[in-house]
C-alpha atoms as one frame of an Amber mdcrd trajectory, in Angstrom:
protein
 116.263 166.246 113.295 118.238 163.995 110.964 121.136 161.950 112.291 124.690
 162.117 110.892 124.250 158.503 109.766 121.402 159.551 107.476 123.686 162.174
 105.933 126.402 159.526 105.499 123.903 157.231 103.822 122.856 160.071 101.494
 126.481 160.780 100.522 127.145 157.061 100.012 124.153 156.682  97.704 125.138
 159.789  95.696 128.687 158.530  95.289 127.531 155.023  94.336 124.992 156.333
  91.829 127.640 158.422  90.112 129.948 155.401  90.064 127.259 153.276  88.455
 126.805 155.884  85.763 130.489 155.961  84.878 130.730 152.134  84.822 127.692
 151.949  82.583 129.275 154.373  80.115 132.737 152.908  80.238 131.878 149.174
  80.354 128.360 148.232  79.337 128.092 150.502  76.286 131.221 149.086  74.603
 130.309 145.517  75.550 126.810 145.709  74.091 128.059 147.437  70.927 130.525
 144.676  70.119 128.566 143.589  67.019 126.400 140.644  66.054 127.476 137.284
  67.545 128.816 134.836  64.954 128.146 131.506  66.695 126.054 129.929  69.440
 128.667 130.504  72.129 128.868 134.216  71.262 125.073 134.358  71.261 125.060
 132.895  74.775 127.593 135.509  75.895 125.543 138.348  74.441 122.392 136.992
  76.133 124.123 136.967  79.508 125.511 140.473  79.012 122.061 141.785  78.135
 120.599 140.153  81.239 123.396 141.573  83.367 122.746 145.023  81.897 119.038
 144.769  82.773 119.811 143.803  86.375 122.425 146.593  86.547 119.751 149.057
  85.468 117.428 147.787  88.236 120.165 148.459  90.809 120.506 151.967  89.353
 116.753 152.525  89.692 116.649 151.230  93.277 119.589 153.420  94.281 117.849
 156.441  92.749 114.655 155.604  94.664 116.645 155.272  97.883 118.400 158.584
  97.238 115.065 160.275  96.569 113.593 159.225  99.935 116.785 160.271 101.728
 116.624 163.772 100.203 112.957 164.052 101.151 113.850 163.078 104.694 116.715
 165.574 104.950 114.640 168.392 103.426 111.516 167.709 105.536 112.454 165.700
 108.642 109.242 166.769 110.369 106.932 165.347 107.709 108.982 162.401 106.377
 109.694 159.780 109.016 112.858 157.732 109.217 110.828 154.557 108.632 109.806
 155.913 105.196 113.333 155.531 103.840 113.221 153.127 100.904 116.135 151.127
 102.294 114.312 150.517 105.599 110.819 150.222 104.187 111.597 147.710 101.403
 114.974 146.058 102.002 113.842 142.872 100.239 113.720 144.737  96.915 117.418
 145.596  97.301 118.366 142.072  98.361 116.532 140.431  95.449 117.991 142.885
  92.918 121.543 142.225  94.176 120.931 138.469  94.285 119.751 138.379  90.691
 122.635 140.559  89.570 125.269 138.310  91.134 123.581 135.149  89.860 123.954
 136.440  86.295 127.389 137.891  87.051 128.709 134.531  88.306 127.210 132.826
  85.250 129.262 135.201  83.113 132.351 134.287  85.126 131.745 130.527  84.756
 131.430 130.605  80.968 134.122 133.314  80.595 131.737 135.782  79.049 133.928
 138.832  79.704 137.006 137.274  78.145 135.047 136.222  75.037 133.337 139.610
  74.732 136.602 141.571  74.861 138.632 139.245  72.663 137.732 141.024  69.416
 138.577 144.477  70.859 141.583 143.636  72.954 143.428 146.835  71.944 140.483
 148.990  72.989 140.285 147.426  76.421 144.027 147.642  76.831 143.703 151.373
  76.331 141.012 151.514  79.020 143.236 149.983  81.677 143.833 153.163  83.675
 140.209 154.231  83.430 139.039 150.924  84.776 141.510 150.889  87.660 139.912
 153.988  89.210 136.932 151.836  90.169 139.023 149.273  92.028 140.795 149.063
  95.352 143.252 146.399  96.450 143.440 144.969  92.913 146.651 144.851  90.874
 146.231 144.854  87.082 149.306 143.598  85.333 147.679 142.642  82.047 145.196
 144.241  79.699 142.159 146.177  80.762 139.954 143.274  79.692 141.129 141.342
  82.762 139.836 144.179  84.945 136.243 143.900  83.673 135.085 141.155  86.104
 136.479 143.155  89.030 134.932 146.426  87.859 131.483 144.852  87.623 131.776
 143.205  91.038 133.943 145.076  93.588 132.085 148.437  93.633 128.802 146.616
  94.307 130.201 144.420  97.096 131.824 147.479  98.664 128.513 149.330  98.588
 126.736 146.395 100.270 129.395 146.599 102.998 128.628 150.331 103.336 124.938
 149.502 103.780 125.762 147.132 106.647 128.006 149.603 108.478 125.763 152.638
 108.083 122.564 150.741 109.024 124.188 149.378 112.189 125.337 152.872 113.187
 121.912 154.245 112.360 120.273 151.678 114.638 122.550 152.689 117.493 122.078
 156.415 116.841 118.260 156.596 116.909 117.913 155.163 120.388 116.601 151.934
 121.822 112.906 152.878 121.703 112.795 154.498 118.310 110.443 152.636 115.891
 113.085 152.720 113.121 115.743 150.999 115.255 114.335 147.504 114.679 113.973
 148.179 110.942 117.581 149.308 110.650 118.945 146.300 112.532 116.816 143.870
 110.517 117.907 145.494 107.258 121.565 145.267 108.350 121.134 141.550 109.139
 119.581 141.001 105.745 122.505 142.670 104.010 124.953 140.577 106.064 123.122
 137.516 104.705 123.446 138.994 101.239 127.188 139.364 101.750 127.434 135.692
 102.683 125.452 134.731  99.605 127.680 136.843  97.341 130.838 135.296  98.802
 129.467 131.768  98.272 128.357 132.600  94.752 131.747 134.053  93.845 133.627
 131.162  95.431 131.568 128.541  93.587 131.907 130.421  90.306 135.642 130.685
  90.778 135.936 126.975  91.656 133.877 126.043  88.628 135.961 128.260  86.361
 139.129 126.667  87.740 137.660 123.211  87.090 137.151 123.942  83.394 140.851
 124.737  83.076 141.750 121.252  84.350 139.465 119.380  81.938 139.866 118.738
  78.252 138.009 120.808  75.687 135.628 117.949  74.888 134.527 117.632  78.501
 134.290 121.390  78.949 132.097 121.759  75.868 129.794 119.032  77.165 129.637
 120.108  80.818 130.038 123.886  80.849 126.759 125.789  81.158 126.012 129.202
  82.617 123.895 127.876  85.488 126.166 124.989  86.495 128.315 125.254  89.636
 130.821 122.846  91.106 129.885 121.734  94.617 132.328 118.904  95.282 135.305
 117.275  93.574 136.714 113.840  94.377 140.237 115.259  93.926 139.655 117.416
  97.009 137.551 114.994  99.071 138.424 111.558  97.720 135.633 109.137  96.811
 135.665 105.961  94.698 132.830 104.709  92.474 131.979 101.013  92.132 131.156
  98.787  90.312 131.366 101.469  87.593 134.837 102.858  86.891 135.565 106.573
  87.319 138.813 108.560  87.554 136.996 111.527  88.996 133.619 112.244  90.553
 132.174 115.749  90.198 129.101 117.046  91.968 127.436 120.084  90.402 124.317
 121.896  91.492 122.273 120.055  88.832 124.138 116.878  87.862 126.466 114.212
  89.211 129.278 113.369  86.805 131.576 110.327  86.654 134.663 111.044  84.521
 136.619 108.163  82.997 139.425 109.273  80.700 137.903 111.429  77.967 134.384
 110.064  78.503 131.884 110.718  81.227 128.474 109.744  82.615 126.118 112.473
  83.748 123.121 111.977  86.072 120.403 114.566  86.565 120.168 115.241  90.319
 116.390 115.381  90.163 116.567 111.675  89.345 119.281 110.671  91.791 118.511
 108.906  95.064 121.154 108.340  97.742 121.164 106.020 100.740 123.930 105.610
 103.308 125.515 102.165 103.610 125.642 100.550 107.002 129.023  98.989 106.262
 132.071 101.110 105.451 132.083 104.795 104.489 130.044 104.705 101.320 126.535
 105.336 100.087 124.351 103.916  97.336 123.473 106.070  94.336 120.305 105.070
  92.461 119.378 106.471  89.050 116.696 105.375  86.531 119.094 103.121  84.622
 122.103 102.559  86.889 122.982 101.863  90.491 126.435 102.261  91.970 128.217
 103.031  95.205 130.448 105.957  96.160 132.930 105.123  98.935 134.978 107.670
 100.927 138.174 107.054 102.881 136.680 107.940 106.254 133.462 108.864 107.995
 134.113 112.571 107.527 134.396 112.155 103.783 131.221 110.065 103.706 129.282
 112.720 105.630 130.678 115.498 103.441 129.696 113.847 100.178 126.370 112.486
 101.362 125.227 115.797 102.838 126.282 117.800  99.793 124.643 115.388  97.363
 121.437 115.366  99.416 121.395 119.140  99.656 122.047 119.519  95.926 119.212
 117.091  95.130 116.809 119.090  97.278 117.832 122.344  95.588 117.490 120.793
  92.132 114.026 119.472  92.966 113.021 122.933  94.164 113.832 124.248  90.692
 117.018 126.081  91.724 119.547 125.779  88.967 121.378 128.792  90.351 123.100
 129.476  93.681 120.962 128.770  96.783 118.668 131.582  97.863 119.055 133.839
 100.824 116.837 132.705 103.678 115.290 129.519 102.400 118.634 127.744 102.029
 120.149 128.420 105.409 118.611 125.266 106.867 119.091 122.941 103.911 121.654
 120.759 105.634 120.176 117.687 107.258 117.107 117.618 104.999 116.518 114.257
 103.316 115.556 114.396  99.630 112.047 113.063  99.025 111.773 109.498  97.759
 108.718 110.350  95.627 109.244 112.881  92.853 107.760 114.106  89.592 110.288
 114.460  86.760 110.938 114.029  83.053 113.503 111.536  81.768 114.467 109.865
  78.488 115.611 106.263  78.809 118.711 105.234  76.884 119.500 101.613  77.700
 116.430  99.948  79.274 115.128  97.572  76.593 111.376  98.030  77.151 111.598
 101.813  77.446 114.596 102.457  75.188 114.496 106.038  73.833 111.114 106.598
  75.525 110.557 109.814  77.450 108.784 109.398  80.769 107.055 112.351  82.416
 105.463 111.602  85.751 105.944 110.305  89.271 109.049 108.432  90.463 109.979
 106.466  93.573 113.558 105.413  94.306 114.683 105.511  90.704 111.665 103.916
  89.064 108.445 105.253  87.495 105.861 104.877  90.221 102.426 106.525  90.209
 100.845 108.376  87.325 102.880 109.190  84.271 103.241 109.362  80.502 105.641
 107.455  78.247 106.374 108.629  74.703 108.539 106.810  72.164 110.100 108.388
  69.059 108.165 105.976  66.842 104.842 107.479  67.965 103.891 105.049  70.715
 102.743 106.569  73.971 101.312 105.332  77.226  99.364 107.274  79.842  98.570
 105.515  83.081  99.656 104.088  86.409 103.129 102.710  87.073 104.505 100.563
  89.890 108.182  99.893  90.512 109.123 100.837  86.970 106.392  98.920  85.143
 102.954  99.772  83.795 100.633  98.676  86.576  97.003  99.743  86.914  94.783
 101.486  84.412  96.565 102.788  81.343  96.011 103.901  77.767  98.513 102.847
  75.105  98.657 104.237  71.553 100.539 102.151  69.007 101.047 103.596  65.488
  99.895 101.421  62.620 102.297 101.321  59.698 102.998 104.461  57.717  99.404
 105.626  57.996  98.328 108.189  60.547  96.350 105.570  62.453  96.760 103.974
  65.845  95.757 100.952  67.873  94.445 102.370  71.143  94.429 100.100  74.198
  92.416 101.316  77.184  92.842  98.654  79.785  94.442  97.462  82.996  98.078
  96.489  83.294  99.846  94.172  85.710 103.644  94.286  86.029 104.115  95.692
  82.543 101.542  93.640  80.670  97.892  94.075  79.804  95.886  92.108  82.335
  92.168  92.150  83.038  89.389  94.113  81.404  90.146  96.513  78.588  88.964
  98.150  75.411  91.019  98.280  72.226  90.198 100.464  69.235  92.232  99.139
  66.321  93.542 101.154  63.396  91.087  99.445  61.021  88.258 100.876  63.209
  87.361  97.490  64.660  86.948  97.367  68.437  87.575  94.765  71.130  85.952
  94.915  74.545  86.942  92.177  76.916  89.714  90.652  78.957  93.475  90.420
  78.430  96.288  88.384  79.926  99.990  88.837  79.189  99.197  91.411  76.464
  96.923  88.927  74.674  93.155  88.666  74.470  92.173  86.026  77.001  88.781
  85.072  78.414  85.511  86.652  77.409  85.592  89.374  74.792  83.699  91.064
  71.967  85.386  91.931  68.674  83.382  94.001  66.205  84.433  95.447  62.887
  83.540  98.869  61.586  80.147  98.964  59.837  81.989 100.292  56.772  84.401
  97.341  56.649  84.401  95.277  53.409  83.219  92.225  55.374  81.591  93.501
  58.573  81.420  91.023  61.460  80.945  90.686  65.196  82.304  87.986  67.490
  81.331  87.502  71.098  82.826  84.630  73.020  85.890  83.118  74.610  89.517
  83.860  73.681  92.724  81.988  74.422  96.131  83.556  73.733  94.685  86.143
  71.352  92.625  83.615  69.357  88.974  82.646  69.392  88.739  79.491  71.440
  85.764  77.781  73.070  82.124  78.803  72.871  81.323  81.907  70.859  78.914
  83.625  68.491  80.050  84.987  65.136  77.860  87.181  62.961  78.812  87.537
  59.315  76.865  90.650  58.349  77.912  90.356  54.718  76.465  86.835  54.275
  73.620  87.401  56.707  74.670  84.415  58.842  75.258  83.788  62.526  77.434
  80.951  63.810  76.794  79.715  67.352  79.222  77.111  68.576  82.749  76.035
  69.316  86.047  77.579  68.176  89.687  76.608  68.224  92.656  78.781  67.181
  90.435  81.308  65.364  88.611  78.555  63.423  85.178  77.024  63.780  86.006
  73.723  65.356  83.563  71.299  66.947  79.794  71.429  67.104  78.162  74.535
  65.656  74.837  75.988  64.593  74.457  78.356  61.638  71.364  80.558  61.390
  70.692  82.468  58.188  68.756  85.617  57.506  66.219  83.668  55.421  65.256
  81.484  58.391  67.251  78.402  57.378  69.411  76.932  60.131  71.626  73.888
  60.467  73.839  72.080  62.932  77.139  70.560  61.831  80.500  69.429  63.091
  83.321  71.716  61.983  87.029  71.050  61.649  89.288  74.063  61.013  86.387
  76.025  59.466  85.320  73.088  57.260  82.127  71.098  57.752  82.685  67.382
  58.299  80.271  64.475  58.744  76.479  64.550  58.543  74.364  67.357  59.921
  70.829  68.612  60.418  69.348  71.218  58.082  66.010  72.902  58.870  64.416
  74.813  56.000  62.013  77.738  56.151  59.066  75.508  55.084  59.775  73.214
  58.097  61.319  70.484  55.956  64.127  68.618  57.693  67.242  67.271  55.975
  69.631  64.882  57.732  72.892  64.202  55.932  75.838  66.006  54.338  75.607
  69.350  52.557  77.867  72.178  51.439  78.129  75.666  52.912  75.890  76.804
  50.057  73.315  74.254  51.348  73.602  71.868  48.396  72.842  68.256  49.411
  75.653  65.760  48.798  75.896  62.059  49.468  73.322  60.010  51.328  70.630
  61.841  53.231  67.031  61.944  54.332  64.463  64.698  53.799  61.395  64.752
  56.043  58.619  66.946  54.679  56.107  68.857  56.844  53.304  66.439  55.837
  55.204  63.424  57.179  56.508  62.116  53.851  60.241  61.474  53.676  62.822
  60.871  50.997  65.870  58.667  51.512  68.290  59.184  48.662  71.763  59.943
  47.392  72.267  63.520  46.263  74.772  65.043  43.876  75.294  68.159  41.812
  77.791  69.356  39.245  78.505  71.932  36.581  76.115  71.392  33.690  74.376
  68.485  35.432  72.202  70.411  37.870  70.880  68.792  41.034  70.422  64.986
  40.927  68.945  62.531  43.387  68.263  58.812  43.455  66.268  57.216  46.258
  62.885  56.226  47.670  60.055  58.636  48.523  57.919  57.234  51.345  54.338
  58.554  51.102  52.539  56.141  53.399  50.743  57.695  56.337  53.017  58.121
  59.337  52.184  59.966  62.541  54.139  63.246  62.278  56.553  63.933  65.119
  56.719  67.720  65.346  60.000  67.542  67.251  61.639  66.220  64.073  60.360
  69.025  61.845  58.930  72.396  62.832  59.580  71.975  66.574  63.066  70.511
  66.281  65.519  72.154  68.712  69.220  72.489  67.953  72.320  72.515  70.124
  70.915  70.984  73.300  73.351  68.100  73.520  76.188  69.930  71.783  76.398
  72.915  74.185  75.507  72.124  77.824  74.218  75.334  79.348  76.859  75.235
  82.109  79.689  75.516  79.575  78.412  78.255  77.283  79.501  81.530  78.861
  82.174  80.422  81.319  84.405  83.288  80.172  81.968  85.766  81.743  81.430
  83.919  85.015  85.117  83.122  85.403  86.223  86.727  85.958  83.515  87.440
  88.515  84.157  84.180  90.363  87.880  84.843  90.482  87.161  88.276  91.962
  85.237  86.580  94.787  87.910  83.925  95.290  90.396  86.745  95.953  87.980
  88.224  98.545  87.033  91.166  96.320  90.184  93.328  96.585  89.316  96.926
  95.773  92.468  97.530  93.726  91.443  94.781  91.261  87.757  95.686  91.001
  88.086  97.204  87.538  90.509  94.485  86.448  87.917  91.738  86.908  84.609
  93.567  86.588  85.445  96.152  83.927  85.318  99.933  84.114  82.248 102.049
  83.513  81.979 104.216  80.408  78.624 105.934  80.022  78.623 106.564  76.280
  80.593 105.733  73.168  81.306 109.469  72.853  83.162 109.412  76.168  85.093
 106.346  75.037  86.447 108.313  72.074  87.615 111.234  74.211  91.223 111.982
  75.069  93.538 109.747  77.037  93.547 112.145  79.967  89.740 112.228  80.160
  89.307 108.471  80.255  92.269 108.066  82.579  90.671 110.374  85.137  86.954
 109.667  84.753  85.673 106.148  84.263  82.625 106.261  86.549  79.200 107.832
  86.692  78.936 110.308  89.589  75.149 109.991  89.611  75.272 106.261  90.317
  75.307 104.541  93.683  78.751 104.026  95.153  80.894 101.914  92.857  83.525
 101.132  95.497  83.500  97.481  96.440  84.182  98.278 100.101  80.945 100.293
 100.283  79.043  97.525  98.498  80.359  94.856 100.861  79.559  97.033 103.866
  75.932  97.422 102.752  75.271  93.835 101.645  74.719  92.241 105.105  72.099
  94.875 105.972  69.684  93.464 103.364  69.061  89.884 104.414  65.331  90.020
 105.059  63.289  88.893 102.011  61.613  92.233 101.257  64.764  94.258 101.860
  66.840  91.799  99.847  64.464  91.950  96.896  64.612  95.756  96.820  68.390
  95.679  97.124  68.792  93.146  94.316  66.462  95.182  92.129  68.575  98.287
  92.663  71.887  96.446  92.280  70.906  94.678  89.055  69.823  97.973  87.503
  73.065  99.728  88.470  75.751  99.929  85.820  78.528 100.097  88.445  77.414
  97.396  90.911  79.100  93.997  90.302  75.694  92.322  89.988  74.587  94.925
  87.455  77.803  94.523  85.470  77.395  90.743  85.358  73.792  91.071  84.197
  74.782  93.571  81.518  77.406  91.225  80.074  74.970  88.294  80.091  72.347
  90.456  78.409  74.772  91.470  75.663  75.703  87.823  75.097  72.024  86.840
  74.952  71.225  89.590  72.459  74.234  88.701  70.332  72.961  85.113  70.127
  69.184  85.384  69.788  68.331  88.816  68.392  68.098  89.694  64.698  69.313
  86.779  62.618  69.368  84.591  65.723  65.598  84.921  66.245  64.880  81.368
  65.130  62.317  79.059  66.711  64.744  76.133  66.640  66.856  77.917  69.303
  64.056  78.435  71.843  65.066  75.770  74.364  68.692  76.847  74.047  67.699
  80.397  75.034  65.277  79.273  77.735  68.003  77.195  79.405  70.383  80.157
  79.381  67.962  82.511  81.135  67.321  80.003  83.922  71.027  79.275  84.271
  71.866  82.982  84.406  69.444  83.396  87.317  71.217  80.599  89.225  74.673
  82.026  88.496  73.704  85.559  89.495  72.257  84.227  92.743  75.470  82.262
  93.336  77.508  85.416  92.675  75.392  87.351  95.168  75.947  84.578  97.719
  79.671  84.794  97.077  79.670  88.560  97.627  77.674  88.123 100.829  80.090
  85.483 102.074  83.038  87.854 101.546  81.133  90.731 103.194  80.273  88.651
 106.271  83.831  87.342 106.467  85.239  90.865 106.462  82.820  91.822 109.258
  83.609  88.646 111.239  80.069  87.368 110.804  78.868  83.947 109.697  76.072
  82.836 107.414  72.989  81.434 109.012  72.134  77.822 108.291  68.946  78.730
 106.452  71.057  80.827 104.051  72.928  77.808 102.720  73.512  77.042  99.095
  70.968  74.244  99.024  68.333  76.929  98.609  70.091  78.511  95.662  67.799
  77.217  92.949  64.475  78.128  94.620  65.831  81.536  95.598  67.118  82.101
  92.091  63.605  81.492  90.728  61.814  83.435  93.438  64.092  86.474  93.723
  66.446  86.720  90.767  64.572  85.409  87.732  61.728  87.984  87.888  64.311
  90.769  88.204  66.509  89.729  85.283  63.773  88.478  82.940  63.004  91.997
  81.558  66.563  92.132  80.172  66.086  88.936  78.155  62.341  89.187  77.532
  62.257  90.840  74.064  64.462  88.193  72.445  63.022  85.320  74.490  59.400
  86.179  73.793  60.160  86.562  70.082  61.427  82.970  70.074  58.236  81.810
  71.808  56.169  83.693  69.243  58.011  82.038  66.360  57.820  78.632  68.008
  54.033  78.832  68.493  53.305  80.818  65.360  51.056  78.211  63.723  48.989
  77.569  66.848  48.674  81.310  67.478  47.481  81.844  63.911  44.722  79.252
  64.420  43.886  80.827  67.749  43.734  84.309  66.187  41.395  83.045  63.488
  39.216  81.486  66.180  39.121  84.733  68.135  38.229  86.582  64.954  35.328
  84.179  64.328  34.050  84.374  67.900  34.153  88.170  67.857  31.258  88.076
  65.374  28.912  86.684  68.033  26.926  88.875  70.418  27.387  88.011  74.077
  24.219  85.993  74.557  24.747  83.964  71.409  28.365  83.244  72.312  27.392
  82.173  75.816  24.777  79.909  74.324  27.220  78.536  71.739  29.700  77.728
  74.499  26.984  75.849  76.438  27.159  78.201  79.401  24.156  77.507  81.624
  21.704  80.394  81.299  21.271  80.879  85.027  24.985  81.868  85.092  24.565
  84.592  82.474  25.221  87.977  84.099  22.328  89.747  82.392  21.080  91.143
  85.697  24.160  93.355  85.686  22.986  94.989  82.443  20.192  97.532  82.021
  18.488  96.062  78.944  15.012  95.568  77.562  13.674  92.066  77.063  14.393
  92.216  73.330  17.929  93.470  73.899  18.723  90.555  76.187  18.486  88.206
  73.269  19.908  90.371  70.500  22.881  92.696  70.154  24.551  92.788  73.541
  28.335  92.803  72.902  31.400  92.840  75.176  29.396  93.614  78.304  29.277
  90.293  80.095  32.119  89.435  82.474  33.760  92.778  81.578  35.806  93.011
  84.787  37.246  89.502  84.247  38.049  90.339  80.611  39.882  93.522  81.560
  41.774  91.666  84.269  42.939  88.944  81.847  44.122  91.590  79.357  46.611
  92.827  81.956  48.543  89.594  81.606  50.568  91.191  78.776  51.499  94.271
  80.822  54.189  92.479  82.839  57.056  90.117  82.083  57.149  88.488  85.527
  55.625  84.954  85.341  54.406  85.238  88.928  52.599  88.507  88.210  51.033
  86.964  85.102  49.779  84.069  87.201  48.414  86.496  89.778  46.480  88.228
  86.986  45.100  84.851  85.915  44.047  84.081  89.474  42.360  87.448  89.725
  40.543  86.748  86.445  39.219  83.500  87.939  38.100  85.379  91.054  36.323
  88.001  88.942  34.431  85.277  87.025  33.430  83.583  90.249  32.411  86.891
  91.886  30.262  87.747  88.868  28.497  84.361  88.982  27.987  84.667  92.758
  26.438  88.084  92.245  24.103  86.696  89.566  23.066  83.776  91.800  22.965
  86.067  94.824  24.948  83.548  96.822  28.524  82.380  97.117  29.239  79.906
  94.383  32.348  77.835  93.601  32.543  77.042  89.918  33.114  73.400  88.993
  35.430  72.693  86.060  32.461  71.972  83.772  31.140  75.501  84.364  34.499
  77.236  84.593  35.913  76.147  81.233  33.086  77.584  79.035  33.108  80.838
  80.992  36.888  81.089  80.745  36.702  80.467  76.981  34.232  83.340  76.770
  36.517  85.667  78.721  39.554  84.631  76.637  37.675  85.247  73.407  36.633
  88.726  74.557  40.125  89.608  75.897  41.604  89.088  72.399  45.172  88.616
  73.699  47.659  88.298  70.870  50.171  85.443  70.899  48.408  83.770  73.814
  50.143  80.470  73.086  53.559  82.118  73.455  52.401  83.763  76.708  51.109
  80.481  78.167  54.227  78.471  77.373  56.597  81.208  78.561  54.731  81.334
  81.874  54.841  77.558  82.252  58.516  77.300  81.378  59.701  80.223  83.512
  57.409  80.040  86.548  58.713  79.123  89.975  58.765  75.291  90.316  57.116
  75.701  93.701  53.830  76.523  91.925  53.731  73.320  89.914  50.820  71.151
  90.967  49.194  74.044  92.830  46.442  76.535  92.084  48.521  78.505  89.592
  49.341  75.333  87.686  45.643  74.415  87.618  44.572  77.839  86.323  47.323
  77.829  83.697  46.185  74.375  82.546  42.627  75.696  82.303  43.792  78.684
  80.230  45.766  76.353  77.983  42.650  74.194  77.487  40.706  77.280  76.417
  43.492  78.217  74.020  43.483  74.738  72.454  39.679  74.616  72.355  39.495
  77.852  70.378  41.909  76.405  67.796  39.929  73.220  67.113  38.576  72.835
  63.592  35.195  71.390  64.629  34.710  74.283  67.015  35.413  76.727  64.225
  32.955  75.025  61.870  30.315  75.067  64.607  30.903  78.746  65.090  30.738
  79.565  61.411  27.437  77.705  61.100  26.085  79.737  63.984  27.303  82.899
  62.359  25.486  82.082  59.096  22.265  81.537  61.082  22.756  84.919  62.698
  23.330  86.940  59.522  19.852  88.367  59.795  20.813  89.899  63.131  23.646
  91.911  61.540
């Protein structure tokens, strides 16, 4: 059976639905047919009316749905349960539809939409006065019918909500305490009571806001009046005084805080307003992005009133609520503190550095703080980290370049608003700088390289000071085919410098502001040496001395001029003088001019400073640089590089993980494996240091820089790099042990740094420098290696037995027993069979770059020779030097190792000093003797004579 309350609800819905239909015909149709709006204000009114009409239609549809379920219930009470009523089953749909309707309705009230819409048809609405009054109760209409419109569109709906509350409460009482629909009815009634409260608040705030507009001048109303804006507090009702700024009136809206002074005003977006109660007096601080001021009330009650309302309004604004607070979610807003950290958009107006820039990102107490983006009207923009209102951390800055659609792009670290630490800059002219900055200027080590398509392509790698080249650096002029290695000052070559040309000519001069001054040393491609003054075009001028490769020298005065050609006047000395190779073909440049300790201080400085600060994780990228895998990634968007500057496949790049692991690898074998892994890693500090040193080495000694007169310069650098890398490792270990409250053992002291650098570090880093270094050794020993190669070529013509005989190897040491040969074959065409194992072992010397491994191969070659002889003699036999040297010459000649002179001298120069004077030193000396013996002219003549006697055999 249906209850009387259900019948009452049915009748109420039928009556209300009919009422909605009449209002729609009488009000909405004329309003929406008022014609096209003529200005922006009329367009806004029409937009609101259309929205109100849509929400009105949704209420119509919901009421129809409710009426439909009620009729089904009354017609079939046995099959349709009370709980199936639309009003009980889905009350939230009704509440949301009413909420939206009254939000738009109050917006129409605030901006006087109804008055503006009826102004053009005032006579029509005056004629509708009686018709409109039938919809109203307790309302007196003394003016035109247009004044009745707001009441007609509001009172019937509020009355119907009241009917819902009353009928639902009666329905809950009527069905009985245990009926399943009782709880639904009571809950729905409570929800509609909440809706009533919301509607009253919305209407009150709209009315107060409308009243406010009438008290303000037109200029203020035009600037402040918007459909979504509601007045929350007025200093004329609850007094408050602003200081140090001056304000006649303080207005708090649901989205902005306004200070009114005469006919002007200041407006602050609540999303970017922070408030903090003062401990003294009855005021509170107000913090905004560009201003701070205090609002003071007369008493504690006024302070609490303002502070709570401002805080609540800020919270609502941050939650995206430009309209009246919602139903349930806003009942507990009071007492909630607005968050200090926020994410908002703001355009600066007065701050000098950010003037007219729009910031979109994270804020903290009125300042950009966290990740964000700055955009200026002139095209500049910055994406990155901010701290207390300044760029701080990694950031990417785009700076437009003139009128062209080109930019300078800075991808680097910032410290308190300025570029600081490692960064990469891609300039508008397509040149690129990779290096360190300080105070927005290039400072420390850096590489500047032009585009390959530039009119005068170049590359500079070296030290910078206040945005200028200063100190030691390498400049490559790709247009002239020259490389300058030396000192700089204020972007000019200044001090000692070496110039290497593509043709092989090189010279050392003193420079002053890019001009050569004083005498210099000029080494020509034919190994002639000139000492004196000369021009940049290498024309001799003034007094000088030329030393020729044959030992002759010319002391003269040189001059040249237009039409006169090259002239000289002096003495040519042709008497026999012992030739000092160090003054001609072996002359080394730059040794005294550039002490190895001072060459690449810009690289070491950053890494050492990182250690001195105890390796703070937040500055790891600042000092050590960030990791970019490929140039393609470097050219990607700002957002990509900002988020991803590491290789996920690498070992951990976090310094805290590195420092935690370091002390676990202190045993020699474990340490060697760890160093090997760290030096190969592109994210480990040791690997990053090695990579920078490798780039500097290649920039100096590869390509044009591959000149034999720079060998010792390069050799010194490699050894010094090993010592510095070992010192850097020791520094990291010291910090790691300090953080773990451990101490270094005495046997780990720095006095062992040089031996450890040779034993552990040098073999690991040598592969990085080996190609360029070995090329220098090859060029340095080119003449000797050519003689050696010719000797090897001559000796290859001999069969084994003849070569052994020619080398005076005692016949009882010949390993013919190892060969299955006839008697005739033993003395004829046996080739490359004797001492084969020793020959193959010696050939492996070129398969490794580690000097120690090369020496081990040499030792094994000696053992193989001795084992072969012992097998021939069928007893253990230790070879004396007189027997060893001929046999070793034989093995060397059969191994046919190219550039053996370069190999021998590289091993001797780079081997661990601990081996000097020991077995390895002895074997290397023996190999060097063989190398020199093969080069000798009398040995070659002896061989050739033997070859002529053997022609019949071939």
